[in-house]
Structures are given as C-alpha cells and as structure tokens.
C-alpha positions in Angstrom: 0.0 0.0 0.0 2.8 2.4 0.9 4.6 1.7 -2.3 1.4 2.5 -4.4 0.9 5.7 -2.3 4.4 6.7 -2.9 4.0 6.1 -6.6 0.9 8.2 -6.7 2.7 11.0 -4.9 5.5 10.9 -7.5 3.1 10.8 -10.4 1.1 13.7 -9.0 4.4 15.7 -8.4 5.4 15.0 -12.0 2.0 16.2 -13.2 2.5 19.5 -11.2 6.0 19.9 -12.7 4.6 19.4 -16.2 1.8 21.9 -15.6 4.2 24.5 -14.3 6.5 24.0 -17.3 3.6 24.4 -19.7 2.4 27.5 -17.8 5.9 29.0 -17.9 6.3 28.3 -21.6 2.9 29.9 -22.2 4.0 33.0 -20.2 7.3 33.3 -22.1 5.5 32.9 -25.5 3.0 35.5 -24.5 5.8 37.9 -23.5 7.8 37.3 -26.7 4.9 37.2 -29.1 4.5 41.0 -29.4 8.3 41.3 -29.9 8.2 38.9 -32.8 5.4 40.8 -34.4 
C-alpha cells in the first residue's frame, strides 16, 4: 500500500511539474509574441 501511495505522490508531483512547465512556456511565449510581431 505504501509503495502505491508513494507512486501516486511521485506521479502527482510529476504532473504538477509538467503543468508548471507548460504555464511557464505559455507566459514566455505571451511575452515574446509582441516582440516577434
């Protein structure tokens, strides 16, 4: 049970990291988009 719980925690942490990376990329693109145009 503890191993499965630990696996869920790791997966959830990975999802959060991916979400933050996507959000950061979106913010950077939004900031650079006017400069490109």
